[in-house]
C-alpha positions as CSV (number, residue, x, y, z in Angstrom):
1,M,114.7,63.4,103.5
2,N,111.5,66.1,103.9
3,T,111.9,68.4,100.5
4,K,108.5,70.3,102.1
5,K,109.1,74.3,102.5
6,T,107.1,75.5,105.2
7,A,105.2,79.1,104.3
8,K,106.7,82.0,106.2
9,P,104.2,83.0,108.4
10,I,101.9,85.8,107.3
11,K,102.6,89.3,109.9
12,L,101.0,91.0,111.2
13,F,101.3,94.7,110.7
14,V,100.2,97.8,113.2
15,L,100.2,101.8,111.5
16,D,100.5,104.5,113.0
17,T,98.6,107.3,111.8
18,N,101.6,109.7,110.4
19,V,102.4,106.5,108.1
20,L,98.3,106.8,107.0
21,M,98.8,110.8,106.4
22,H,102.0,109.9,104.8
23,D,100.6,108.4,101.8
24,P,96.4,106.7,102.5
25,T,96.9,104.4,100.0
26,S,99.5,102.5,102.2
27,L,96.6,99.5,103.4
28,Y,96.9,98.1,100.3
29,R,100.8,98.0,100.3
30,F,101.5,95.0,102.3
31,E,100.4,92.6,100.5
32,E,99.3,89.0,101.5
33,H,99.7,90.6,105.7
34,D,97.7,91.7,107.3
35,I,96.9,95.7,109.0
36,F,96.0,96.5,112.5
37,L,94.8,100.0,113.0
38,P,94.7,100.4,117.0
39,M,91.7,103.0,118.3
40,M,94.0,105.6,118.7
41,T,95.3,105.8,115.3
42,L,91.2,106.2,113.9
43,E,91.3,108.9,116.6
44,E,94.6,110.8,115.5
45,L,93.4,110.4,111.9
46,D,90.3,112.2,112.8
47,A,91.4,115.3,114.9
48,N,94.1,116.2,111.8
49,K,91.3,116.1,109.0
50,K,90.7,119.3,109.1
51,G,92.0,121.9,107.0
52,V,93.9,122.9,103.5
53,S,97.0,121.2,103.4
54,E,98.5,117.9,102.2
55,V,98.1,116.3,105.5
56,A,95.0,116.9,106.4
57,R,94.4,115.8,102.1
58,N,95.6,113.0,103.3
59,A,93.5,112.8,106.2
60,R,90.1,112.5,104.5
61,Q,91.6,110.5,101.6
62,A,93.1,107.9,104.0
63,S,89.1,108.3,105.9
64,R,87.3,108.1,102.8
65,M,89.3,104.6,101.7
66,L,88.6,102.6,104.9
67,D,84.9,104.1,104.9
68,E,85.2,102.2,101.5
69,I,86.7,98.6,102.9
70,I,84.3,98.6,105.7
71,S,81.1,99.8,104.6
72,G,79.0,96.5,104.0
73,C,81.7,94.7,105.7
74,E,80.9,95.4,109.9
75,H,79.9,92.0,110.4
76,E,83.8,91.1,109.4
77,I,85.5,93.7,111.3
78,K,86.6,90.7,114.6
79,S,87.4,88.3,112.5
80,G,89.6,90.6,109.3
81,I,88.2,92.1,106.1
82,E,89.8,91.2,103.4
83,L,91.2,93.3,100.9
84,A,91.9,92.1,98.0
85,G,88.0,93.2,96.7
86,A,88.7,97.5,97.5
87,S,92.0,96.9,96.4
88,R,91.6,94.9,94.0
89,D,93.7,92.2,94.1
90,L,96.8,95.1,95.4
91,A,96.3,93.6,98.5
92,S,95.3,89.9,99.8
93,G,95.6,90.2,103.5
94,R,93.2,91.5,105.9
95,L,92.3,94.8,107.9
96,F,91.6,94.3,111.9
97,L,90.3,97.5,113.7
98,Q,90.3,97.1,118.0
99,T,87.3,96.5,118.9
100,E,88.0,96.0,122.2
101,A,90.1,97.6,125.5
102,M,94.2,96.2,125.4
103,N,96.6,97.0,128.2
104,G,99.8,95.7,126.8
105,G,100.6,96.2,130.4
106,L,103.7,99.6,129.1
107,P,106.3,100.0,132.5
108,A,104.6,102.6,135.0
109,S,106.4,105.3,133.4
110,L,104.8,105.4,129.8
111,P,100.7,106.4,130.5
112,T,98.3,105.4,128.7
113,S,96.3,107.2,129.0
114,S,97.3,110.4,128.4
115,Q,99.8,109.6,125.1
116,G,98.6,108.7,121.9
117,D,102.1,106.8,120.6
118,N,102.0,105.1,124.3
119,Q,98.2,103.7,123.6
120,I,99.4,102.7,120.3
121,L,102.7,100.6,121.9
122,S,99.7,99.2,124.6
123,V,98.0,97.8,121.7
124,L,101.1,96.5,119.5
125,M,102.2,94.6,123.3
126,F,98.9,93.3,123.7
127,L,98.8,91.8,120.5
128,S,102.7,90.2,120.8
129,K,101.2,88.8,123.8
130,A,98.2,87.5,122.3
131,F,100.1,86.1,118.8
132,P,103.5,84.7,120.5
133,K,104.0,83.0,117.4
134,R,103.4,85.0,114.7
135,P,105.8,88.7,113.7
136,V,104.1,91.4,114.6
137,I,105.4,94.8,113.8
138,L,104.7,98.2,114.1
139,V,105.4,100.3,111.2
140,S,105.6,104.0,111.8
141,K,107.1,107.2,109.9
142,D,108.1,108.9,113.8
143,I,112.3,107.7,114.6
144,N,110.9,108.1,117.9
145,M,107.5,105.8,118.1
146,R,109.9,103.2,116.4
147,I,113.1,103.8,119.5
148,K,110.5,103.6,121.8
149,A,108.7,100.1,120.6
150,R,112.2,98.9,119.9
151,A,113.2,99.8,123.8
152,L,110.5,97.8,124.9
153,G,111.1,94.9,123.1
154,M,108.9,95.2,119.6
155,E,109.7,94.5,116.3
156,A,109.4,98.2,114.6
157,Q,110.1,99.6,110.5
158,D,109.9,102.9,108.7
159,Y,107.2,102.5,105.9
160,F,109.5,102.5,102.8
161,N,106.9,102.1,100.2
162,D,107.0,105.7,99.2
163,K,110.8,105.1,98.5
164,V,111.6,105.3,94.6
165,L,115.1,103.8,95.8
166,E,116.6,103.2,98.2
167,D,120.1,104.2,97.7
168,T,120.3,107.0,95.6
169,D,123.8,106.3,94.2
170,L,121.8,104.0,92.0
171,L,120.0,106.8,90.4
172,Y,120.1,107.0,87.3
173,S,123.0,110.2,86.3
174,G,122.2,110.5,82.7
175,A,125.5,109.7,81.4
176,L,126.9,106.6,80.5
177,E,131.1,106.2,80.4
178,L,132.0,103.8,77.4
179,P,134.8,101.1,78.1
180,A,137.8,101.3,76.7
181,D,137.3,98.6,74.3
182,F,134.1,99.6,72.8
183,W,134.8,100.2,69.1
184,N,136.0,97.2,69.5
185,T,133.0,95.0,70.6
186,H,130.4,97.0,69.4
187,G,132.3,99.0,65.7
188,K,131.9,95.7,63.4
189,D,128.7,96.3,61.2
190,M,128.7,99.8,62.6
191,K,126.7,102.2,59.5
192,S,126.9,106.3,60.1
193,W,125.1,108.7,57.8
194,K,124.8,112.4,58.4
195,Q,121.2,114.1,59.4
196,D,120.6,117.4,60.2
197,S,124.5,118.5,60.7
198,R,124.8,115.9,63.3
199,T,126.5,112.5,62.9
200,L,123.9,109.1,63.2
201,Y,126.2,105.9,63.8
202,K,124.2,102.5,64.4
203,I,126.4,100.1,66.4
204,T,125.3,96.4,67.6
205,G,127.0,95.2,70.5
206,P,126.3,94.3,74.1
207,L,126.0,97.2,76.7
208,C,123.4,97.9,73.7
209,P,120.2,96.5,75.7
210,D,121.7,98.7,78.4
211,M,121.4,102.1,77.2
212,L,117.8,104.5,78.0
213,V,116.8,106.6,74.6
214,N,118.6,110.2,75.9
215,E,121.3,108.8,77.3
216,F,124.8,110.1,76.7
217,V,127.5,108.6,76.2
218,Y,130.9,109.8,76.5
219,S,134.5,108.1,76.3
220,D,138.2,110.9,76.9
221,D,140.3,108.3,74.5
222,G,143.5,110.6,74.2
223,D,143.1,113.1,71.5
224,K,139.6,112.2,70.7
225,P,137.2,112.4,73.0
226,F,133.7,111.4,71.8
227,Q,130.4,112.0,73.0
228,A,127.0,111.1,71.9
229,S,123.1,110.6,72.9
230,V,121.2,107.5,72.8
231,R,119.0,108.1,69.6
232,E,117.0,104.9,69.3
233,L,117.5,101.6,70.8
234,A,116.1,97.9,69.0
235,G,117.7,95.2,70.7
236,K,120.7,94.2,70.8
237,S,121.5,97.6,67.8
238,A,122.0,101.7,68.9
239,V,121.7,104.4,67.2
240,L,124.1,107.6,68.7
241,S,124.0,110.6,67.6
242,T,126.7,113.1,68.0
243,L,126.1,116.4,70.0
244,I,126.6,120.7,69.5
245,D,129.0,121.5,71.1
246,Y,128.3,124.5,73.8
247,S,131.4,124.9,74.6
248,H,132.3,126.9,72.2
249,Q,131.7,130.7,72.1
250,K,130.0,130.2,68.4
251,N,126.9,128.3,69.9
252,A,126.6,130.6,73.4
253,V,123.4,130.4,75.2
254,W,122.4,134.1,75.7
255,G,126.5,134.0,76.0
256,I,127.0,131.0,78.3
257,T,129.1,128.3,76.9
258,A,129.5,124.9,78.8
259,R,132.1,124.5,81.0
260,N,132.6,121.1,82.0
261,R,131.4,117.8,79.9
262,E,127.3,118.0,81.8
263,Q,127.1,121.3,81.7
264,G,127.4,120.8,77.8
265,F,125.0,117.3,78.1
266,A,122.5,120.0,79.7
267,L,122.3,122.6,77.2
268,N,121.7,120.2,74.9
269,L,118.7,118.9,76.4
270,L,117.7,122.4,77.2
271,M,118.0,123.3,74.0
272,D,116.3,120.5,72.1
273,S,112.4,121.0,70.8
274,D,111.9,117.6,70.8
275,I,112.1,116.8,74.9
276,D,109.3,118.1,77.0
277,F,110.6,117.1,80.2
278,V,114.3,118.0,82.0
279,T,115.2,117.0,85.2
280,L,118.9,119.2,86.3
281,L,120.3,117.5,89.8
282,G,123.2,119.0,91.0
283,Q,124.8,120.2,94.3
284,A,125.3,124.0,94.8
285,G,127.0,126.0,92.2
286,T,126.6,123.7,89.0
287,G,125.2,125.9,87.3
288,K,121.8,124.3,87.3
289,T,119.7,127.6,87.6
290,L,122.2,129.5,84.9
291,L,121.9,127.6,82.1
292,T,118.3,126.8,82.2
293,L,117.2,130.4,82.3
294,A,119.8,131.1,79.8
295,S,118.6,128.6,77.2
296,A,115.1,129.7,78.6
297,L,115.5,133.5,77.2
298,T,117.4,132.5,74.1
299,Q,113.8,130.3,73.0
300,T,112.2,133.0,74.6
301,L,112.9,136.2,73.2
302,E,115.3,135.1,70.4
303,T,114.0,132.3,68.5
304,K,110.4,132.6,69.9
305,R,109.4,129.0,70.7
306,Y,107.8,129.6,74.3
307,S,106.1,132.7,74.8
308,E,106.9,133.7,78.1
309,I,109.1,131.9,81.0
310,I,107.0,130.2,83.9
311,I,109.6,130.1,87.4
312,T,107.8,128.4,90.2
313,R,109.3,127.1,93.7
314,V,108.4,125.5,96.7
315,T,108.4,128.3,99.4
316,V,110.0,126.5,102.9
317,P,112.1,128.8,104.6
318,V,115.6,126.7,105.5
319,G,115.5,129.5,109.5
320,E,112.5,131.1,111.1
321,D,109.6,132.1,108.6
322,I,109.6,136.0,108.3
323,G,105.9,135.8,108.1
324,F,102.8,137.4,106.2
325,L,104.5,139.0,102.9
326,P,103.2,142.0,101.6
327,G,101.4,142.8,97.9
328,T,100.1,140.8,95.0
329,E,101.1,136.8,94.1
330,E,104.3,138.2,92.2
331,E,105.4,140.2,95.0
332,K,105.2,137.8,97.9
333,M,107.2,135.4,96.0
334,T,109.9,137.5,95.2
335,P,112.2,136.8,98.4
336,W,111.9,133.6,96.8
337,M,113.3,134.2,93.5
338,G,116.6,135.8,94.8
339,A,118.5,133.0,93.2
340,I,116.8,133.8,89.6
341,E,118.1,137.7,90.4
342,D,121.5,137.2,91.0
343,N,121.2,135.0,88.0
344,L,119.8,137.6,85.6
345,D,122.4,139.9,86.8
346,V,124.8,137.3,85.2
347,L,123.0,137.1,82.2
348,N,122.0,140.5,81.4
349,K,126.4,141.9,82.7
350,P,127.5,143.4,79.1
351,A,130.7,141.5,78.1
352,E,133.9,142.7,79.3
353,T,136.9,142.4,77.9
354,G,140.0,140.3,80.9
355,E,137.1,139.8,82.9
356,K,137.6,137.1,85.2
357,G,134.9,134.3,85.8
358,G,133.6,133.7,81.9
359,N,132.6,136.1,79.1
360,Y,129.0,136.3,80.3
361,G,127.2,138.1,78.4
362,G,129.0,137.1,75.2
363,N,127.4,138.9,72.1
364,Y,124.9,140.6,74.0
365,G,127.6,142.8,74.9
366,G,127.7,146.2,74.1
367,D,124.7,147.9,72.5
368,W,122.6,144.5,72.5
369,G,123.1,143.9,76.1
370,R,121.5,148.1,77.1
371,A,118.7,147.0,74.4
372,A,118.0,144.0,76.1
373,T,117.3,145.5,79.9
374,M,115.9,144.1,82.3
375,D,112.6,145.3,82.2
376,L,112.5,143.1,78.6
377,I,113.2,140.4,80.4
378,R,111.2,140.8,83.6
379,S,108.2,141.2,81.1
380,R,108.4,137.7,79.6
381,I,109.3,136.0,83.3
382,K,107.1,135.3,85.5
383,I,107.0,134.2,88.8
384,K,104.0,132.0,89.9
385,S,102.8,130.2,93.9
386,L,102.7,126.7,93.7
387,N,99.3,127.2,95.9
388,F,97.4,128.3,92.7
389,M,98.4,125.6,90.2
390,R,95.4,123.6,90.4
391,G,93.4,123.2,87.6
392,R,96.0,124.9,85.3
393,T,97.1,124.7,81.9
394,F,100.5,126.4,79.9
395,I,100.3,126.8,76.6
396,N,103.2,127.6,74.9
397,K,105.6,128.0,77.9
398,F,108.6,127.0,79.7
399,L,108.5,126.1,82.9
400,I,111.2,126.2,85.4
401,I,110.3,124.3,88.5
402,D,112.9,125.6,91.0
403,E,114.0,123.6,94.8
404,A,112.3,120.3,93.0
405,Q,113.5,118.5,96.4
406,N,111.4,119.3,98.1
407,L,108.2,118.7,96.1
408,T,106.5,115.3,97.2
409,P,105.7,112.8,94.1
410,K,101.6,113.6,94.0
411,Q,103.0,117.4,94.1
412,M,105.5,117.3,91.1
413,K,102.5,115.5,89.4
414,T,100.6,118.0,90.1
415,L,102.6,120.5,88.4
416,I,104.0,118.1,85.3
417,T,100.5,117.7,84.7
418,R,99.6,121.6,83.6
419,A,102.0,121.3,80.4
420,G,99.4,122.2,78.0
421,P,100.6,121.4,74.1
422,G,104.2,123.1,73.4
423,T,105.5,123.8,77.0
424,K,108.9,122.6,78.2
425,V,109.1,121.4,82.1
426,V,112.4,122.0,83.8
427,C,113.1,120.1,86.8
428,L,116.1,121.6,88.5
429,G,117.2,120.2,92.5
430,N,119.5,119.1,94.7
431,I,118.9,116.2,97.0
432,A,121.4,116.6,99.2
433,Q,119.8,119.9,100.3
434,I,115.9,118.6,101.3
435,D,114.1,121.4,103.9
436,T,110.3,120.0,103.4
437,P,109.5,117.2,107.0
438,Y,109.3,113.8,106.4
439,L,111.2,113.7,102.6
440,T,113.3,111.8,101.8
441,E,116.8,111.9,99.3
442,G,114.7,109.0,98.4
443,S,111.2,109.4,98.5
444,S,111.1,112.9,96.9
445,G,109.5,114.2,94.0
446,I,112.1,114.6,91.9
447,T,114.3,111.4,92.7
448,Y,110.1,110.0,91.7
449,A,110.4,111.9,88.1
450,V,114.0,111.4,87.5
451,D,112.8,107.3,88.0
452,R,109.8,107.4,86.1
453,F,110.4,109.2,82.8
454,K,114.4,107.6,82.2
455,G,114.1,106.4,78.7
456,W,111.2,107.9,77.6
457,P,111.7,109.8,74.0
458,H,110.8,113.2,74.6
459,S,112.5,113.2,78.7
460,G,116.4,113.8,79.4
461,H,117.9,113.9,82.6
462,I,121.7,115.3,84.1
463,T,122.8,115.3,86.4
464,L,125.4,117.9,86.8
465,Q,129.0,117.1,89.2
466,R,131.4,119.9,89.0
467,G,130.4,123.2,90.5
468,E,131.2,126.4,89.0
469,R,130.1,129.3,91.1
470,S,133.6,129.6,92.8
471,R,136.1,128.0,94.5
472,L,135.3,128.8,97.7
473,A,132.0,127.5,97.4
474,D,133.3,123.8,95.8
475,Y,135.4,123.3,98.8
476,A,132.9,124.3,101.1
477,A,129.8,121.9,99.3
478,E,132.6,119.4,99.6
479,V,133.6,119.6,103.1
480,L,130.9,120.6,105.0
């Protein structure tokens, strides 16, 4: 019996231009497999390098990386340039460049002379015939390009390396429901004590290694529901801390109380001075912006923890663009901040007895409601454009990044690294509403941030489940 394993063949990946323009580091992402760059890919890369857009920046970076790889290795181009050195052992394959005319004999209805895509397909077809025993695969972000390749009987794939998660259902939700027998299995040698008006429990059991720091745990066990957050983890033991009950009027934040369990969790994160980075995900109407603004106003105007509120968002239109807008940076950003204005109206409304929809304004009705006018609030809120964020440092600010699902991971990094001492960054988003081209739920900047920050002691995340806007909005979000 022959037990010797046959080695898997090294694949040859033909890269489309949009892969390099999407992720310049893709050259080092194919591990032991080889990469082939058609001349048309280089031509298109050159055509897209001018300008200040993200695509142009990536095209320039890809060109620089190629120059770095090829410099001093010109004699190896035909036999393939080793990527191990340039990639610092991230990739062990080789890079091939097209050095001769390659006509794979495309159907007459697909002229190779006119369209760049067809020239790349022609090269792909030529290579498939030249290496019949080797898998030759096209990698492209363009769906139509992949369809064409498959229609011609060749293999094609999307570029998956930028995806944080294949399935966004696996994305960290920030909350964990405890099983019914939790206290029987974990409460054997439990210790409890009081600290800063909270009760802490030290528990030991099989569920503890699966928990993360700042994750919320809860159980709806009959009359005594239990809610806590994970403070510390050590092996098979964990320290749980009880939460502040923000659903009670005495703990109202700028007159707002939590209307469901997840909103209570969110307010515990937003009001905790020890947490520097918060991500809130949820569909339309779950209260992300309202809760964030309420906690920002309380900590800026009342407790004076932060000096001002800075709000920014990606300016991607849902419909046709309305063209250039007049005025200063603040005035140009105003039309994009309608959501903030709507929430400020709710927060600044004096409490009225018998009013439906919750006692917004709470204790700040009457005299205080009139005294804390919109002018005072607006003087502490600055609306900034993403375009001018490079090189800035925000000290002691409450930074809100709205519609963060439209950010790329690189833009997300640029924004979060603006935070100086004493600054809290809050990212709000709904990954079901992505308007940026080429971004998906799995590759969005907010998905990236949630996944990378989970378990860090100074960050927290919660996915808001229940809509609280109106029965119409909830039903529309569910059925449309």
